[in-house]
VOGU-3710 file (C-alpha; in Angstrom, 3 decimals, decimal comma):
1> xxxxxxxxxx> 36,601/-42,321/69,677  34,334/-39,297/68,958  35,822/-36,239/67,010  35,300/-33,686/69,495  35,796/-30,816/67,111  32,592/-28,376/67,491  31,411/-30,325/70,389  28,815/-28,893/72,663  26,465/-29,885/75,407  22,748/-30,413/74,130
11> xxxxxxxxxx> 21,340/-28,796/77,213  23,477/-25,497/76,299  21,556/-25,406/72,845  18,479/-26,364/74,496  18,498/-22,912/76,760  20,120/-20,828/73,891  16,790/-21,692/71,605  14,512/-21,191/74,519  16,157/-17,540/74,718  15,912/-17,234/71,019
21> xxxxxxxxxx> 12,373/-18,472/71,163  11,190/-16,060/74,092  12,984/-13,098/72,195  11,044/-13,877/68,827  7,536/-13,675/70,802  6,772/-17,419/71,882  4,750/-17,272/74,962  7,111/-19,544/76,785  7,410/-20,623/80,333  10,206/-23,172/81,381
31> xxxxxxxxxx> 9,412/-25,232/84,418  12,094/-27,233/86,784  11,592/-29,310/89,801  14,691/-27,889/91,646  16,686/-29,026/88,836  18,364/-25,824/87,331  21,818/-26,845/87,484  20,659/-30,190/85,776  19,066/-28,156/82,788  21,850/-25,671/82,893
41> xxxxxxxxxx> 18,940/-23,115/82,659  20,439/-20,084/84,459  21,137/-17,980/81,418  17,400/-18,426/80,566  16,556/-17,291/84,200  18,602/-14,303/84,132  16,941/-13,219/80,789  13,264/-13,878/81,558  12,978/-14,659/85,576  9,354/-14,259/85,566
51> xxxxxxxxxx> 9,119/-17,074/82,740  10,980/-19,681/85,075  8,894/-21,752/87,491  10,732/-23,847/90,103  8,295/-26,192/91,796  10,948/-27,803/93,823  11,648/-31,713/94,307  8,004/-32,263/93,295  7,687/-34,043/89,650  4,138/-34,683/90,051
61> xxxxxxxxxx> 3,331/-31,001/90,713  5,616/-29,877/88,079  3,665/-31,995/85,205  0,565/-30,575/86,570  1,436/-27,082/86,810  2,850/-27,417/83,381  -0,492/-28,606/81,930  -2,119/-25,734/84,043  0,092/-23,215/82,272  -0,502/-24,402/78,736
71> xxxxxxxxxx> -4,277/-24,512/79,519  -3,722/-20,883/80,208  -2,058/-20,104/76,789  1,662/-20,637/77,605  4,041/-23,016/75,700  4,996/-25,070/78,871  8,449/-27,084/78,974  9,429/-29,084/81,705  13,327/-29,788/82,270  14,355/-32,428/84,645
81> xxxxxxxxxx> 16,016/-35,604/84,897  14,460/-38,270/82,892  14,258/-41,051/85,597  12,270/-38,836/87,924  10,055/-37,136/85,075  9,052/-40,686/83,752  8,705/-42,676/86,747  7,354/-40,354/89,816  5,302/-38,336/87,487  3,978/-41,318/85,387
91> xxxxxxxxxx> 0,181/-40,835/86,041  0,301/-36,856/85,598  1,970/-37,557/82,198  -0,340/-39,926/81,171  -3,584/-38,214/82,488  -2,533/-34,276/82,505  -0,530/-34,333/79,234  -1,208/-37,168/76,877  -4,812/-38,034/77,470  -5,877/-34,632/77,387
101> xxxxxxxxxx> -3,761/-33,798/74,509  -2,144/-30,897/76,541  0,630/-28,560/74,872  3,537/-29,356/76,952  6,854/-30,054/76,059  8,695/-32,557/78,447  12,408/-32,917/78,288  13,914/-35,943/79,800  17,673/-34,814/80,739  20,404/-37,363/81,746
111> xxxxxxxxxx> 18,446/-40,158/79,873  20,211/-43,575/79,421  22,979/-44,242/82,004  24,214/-40,618/81,877  24,252/-40,864/85,892  26,712/-43,784/85,629  27,609/-44,865/89,312  24,576/-43,366/90,744  22,684/-46,669/89,742  19,339/-47,369/88,836
121> xxxxxxxxxx> 17,483/-45,104/90,843  19,039/-42,364/88,506  18,913/-44,365/85,321  16,387/-43,968/82,445  16,551/-47,010/80,166  12,862/-47,344/79,802  11,637/-44,102/79,211  11,181/-44,625/75,303  9,159/-47,657/76,158  7,112/-45,835/78,462
131> xxxxxxxxxx> 6,394/-42,912/76,491  5,650/-45,249/73,555  3,015/-46,950/75,928  1,386/-43,594/76,053  -0,999/-41,961/73,153  -0,775/-38,581/71,768  2,611/-38,001/72,424  5,477/-37,323/70,011  8,893/-38,762/70,874  12,175/-37,239/69,617
141> xxxxxxxxxx> 15,909/-37,910/70,304  18,606/-35,669/69,090  21,960/-36,899/68,112  24,188/-33,445/67,889  23,643/-30,063/68,482  22,249/-28,999/64,996  19,789/-31,646/65,204  18,995/-30,588/68,937  18,413/-27,174/68,247  15,896/-27,947/65,019
151> xxxxxxxxxx> 14,018/-30,474/67,229  13,519/-27,749/69,939  12,295/-25,315/67,233  9,813/-27,889/65,876  8,454/-29,056/69,380  7,854/-25,150/70,590  5,672/-24,720/67,210  3,913/-28,037/67,361  0,560/-27,941/69,264  0,423/-30,854/71,490
161> xxxxxxxxxx> 2,518/-33,065/73,876  6,359/-33,990/72,890  8,816/-35,830/74,809  12,523/-35,046/74,162  15,072/-37,542/75,290  18,300/-35,727/76,109  21,877/-36,535/77,002  24,239/-34,764/79,262  27,321/-34,883/77,663  29,129/-32,825/74,968
171> xxxxxxxxxx> 28,881/-34,225/71,344  30,314/-32,853/67,904  28,292/-32,330/64,686  27,180/-35,285/62,765  25,611/-33,003/60,184  26,437/-29,964/58,127  24,431/-26,676/58,042  22,082/-28,142/54,906  20,320/-30,745/57,189  16,718/-30,021/58,323
181> xxxxxxxxxx> 14,969/-32,255/60,841  11,638/-33,369/60,005  9,187/-35,333/62,145  8,621/-38,907/61,001  11,469/-38,835/58,797  14,442/-41,211/59,497  18,124/-39,573/59,027  20,189/-41,637/56,914  23,785/-40,784/57,606  25,785/-43,444/55,694
191> xxxxxxxxxx> 24,868/-45,718/52,950  26,047/-49,090/52,218  24,461/-52,604/51,129  26,111/-55,179/53,756  24,184/-54,170/57,003  21,953/-51,820/58,569  23,028/-49,988/61,722  20,067/-48,319/63,417  20,715/-46,100/66,343  19,323/-43,234/68,636
201> xxxxxxxxxx> 20,358/-40,225/70,215  23,951/-40,290/71,318  24,746/-43,876/70,206  24,208/-42,764/66,782  27,690/-41,367/67,068  29,065/-44,878/68,282  27,225/-46,508/65,058  29,045/-43,664/62,776  32,501/-44,587/64,184  31,717/-48,361/63,849
211> xxxxxxxxxx> 30,766/-47,847/60,302  33,985/-46,175/59,422  36,120/-48,702/61,190  33,796/-51,306/59,096  34,442/-49,642/55,798  38,171/-50,288/56,196  37,235/-53,984/56,727  35,573/-53,996/53,469  31,987/-53,932/54,889  29,684/-50,947/54,293
221> xxxxxxxxxx> 26,775/-49,945/56,370  23,437/-48,148/56,148  23,620/-45,901/59,522  19,893/-44,798/60,181  19,672/-41,993/62,939  16,116/-42,467/64,658  15,697/-39,148/66,147  12,113/-39,214/65,301  10,797/-42,236/67,379  7,226/-40,945/66,789
231> xxxxxxxxxx> 6,211/-40,187/64,430  8,263/-43,078/62,837  9,550/-43,634/59,314  8,956/-47,179/59,009  9,453/-46,932/55,143  13,124/-46,061/55,261  13,812/-48,317/58,059  12,093/-51,334/56,132  13,679/-50,218/52,897  17,346/-50,412/54,361
241> xxxxxxxxxx> 16,674/-53,764/56,145  15,175/-55,258/52,751  18,501/-54,124/50,911  21,104/-55,493/53,278  19,053/-58,495/55,080  20,869/-57,912/58,226  20,271/-55,133/60,818  21,926/-54,072/64,403  19,835/-51,668/66,602  21,763/-49,552/69,118
251> xxxxxxxxxx> 20,551/-47,555/71,849  21,361/-46,957/75,532  18,002/-48,166/76,566  16,707/-51,352/77,447  16,082/-54,010/74,977  12,420/-54,039/75,808  10,479/-51,215/74,013  13,128/-49,117/72,358  14,006/-48,999/68,754  15,037/-52,493/68,748
261> xxxxxxxxxx> 11,673/-53,511/69,603  10,398/-51,172/66,781  12,688/-52,486/64,199  11,694/-56,037/65,241  8,053/-55,105/65,147  8,323/-53,958/61,749  10,040/-56,896/60,144  7,472/-59,167/61,923  4,325/-57,456/60,672  5,728/-57,188/57,039
271> xxxxxxxxxx> 7,342/-60,243/56,769  10,314/-59,180/55,101  13,745/-61,585/55,209  15,827/-60,083/57,759  17,968/-60,873/60,579  18,086/-58,189/63,698  20,493/-58,150/66,395  19,631/-55,685/69,263  22,247/-53,938/71,330  21,099/-52,386/74,545
281> xxxxxxxxxx> 20,758/-52,921/78,236  19,379/-56,740/79,087  15,498/-57,027/78,983  14,208/-57,518/82,530  17,433/-56,408/84,603  18,790/-53,325/86,025  22,074/-51,770/84,451  25,280/-52,538/86,356  26,361/-49,150/87,568  29,715/-47,560/86,708
291> xxxxxxxxxx> 31,770/-45,320/84,616  29,377/-44,652/81,591  32,007/-45,810/78,829  32,523/-48,894/80,600  28,939/-49,810/80,906  28,523/-48,918/77,172  31,178/-51,542/76,492  29,727/-53,701/78,979  26,472/-54,398/76,715  28,403/-53,758/73,291
301> xxxxxxxxxx> 26,969/-50,469/72,367  30,399/-48,507/72,060  31,895/-48,576/68,536  34,244/-51,418/69,238  31,191/-53,305/70,479  29,221/-52,433/67,356  32,026/-53,407/64,855  32,372/-56,865/66,990  28,801/-57,736/66,631  28,707/-56,701/63,063
311> xxxxx> 31,522/-58,749/61,904  29,528/-61,742/63,550  26,649/-60,960/61,789  27,809/-60,310/58,307  30,298/-63,941/58,583
//
């Protein structure tokens, strides 16, 4: 159970950061594809109506228009649902943004299985694997409100393509005010010598809750928050896995191409002695639709599922 003290919708953080950046002089333009409610962008629209562009339900046009505005000197940001951004505008993301190294920030809202019962047409459990297949784009996944703000500030200042994987629920703070996001650096939330829990985005909260319960059972876990998927801090991941010899990756994503794949690739390439168990949606299958908490429990990426797998691994 998440401690919901100071919980905040990461999209509200996103919009507040946009407003602050525009007030500070960033030449920002935000683009939506009839996704004003999904992005919760109304406060920005009210302050800066001439900086919001709604292309309608036309994701290819969304990405192409963003590229054109970036070439015209704007810091262009697209904000729409991840499944439609990643799938419907796939060619435009590849050619207009990545291949041409255009200064566009792509925000994939409601990623993973946020849409729950709306099923696979609305799920984005392959967005990280697709973005990893493109060159020239940084990939980030905030885990809490403070990290979300810092990731957006970094992305707006960075000259080049960025993909930000976003959740749609409210999440409490995992970090205190001293935390500073660094691209290409793993965020170590907890240290232990028995196993490594490696998580991305909102599942980091599940990993932290699982680590607390495991500690009561005498099992101490490293908890690694992979908020920067590219660039990637492979040294810290390998250091943790070398220390514990036992790793579990946790992601609301397919087992293909996400952080489970990343960790396994690192272990295979370096030859360290380590067992890895990947928790996520079954590779090569669509996610079974339903309430999101039940979907997480079904594939074992909730706190109880992580505890159960951890006990089996440690034994």
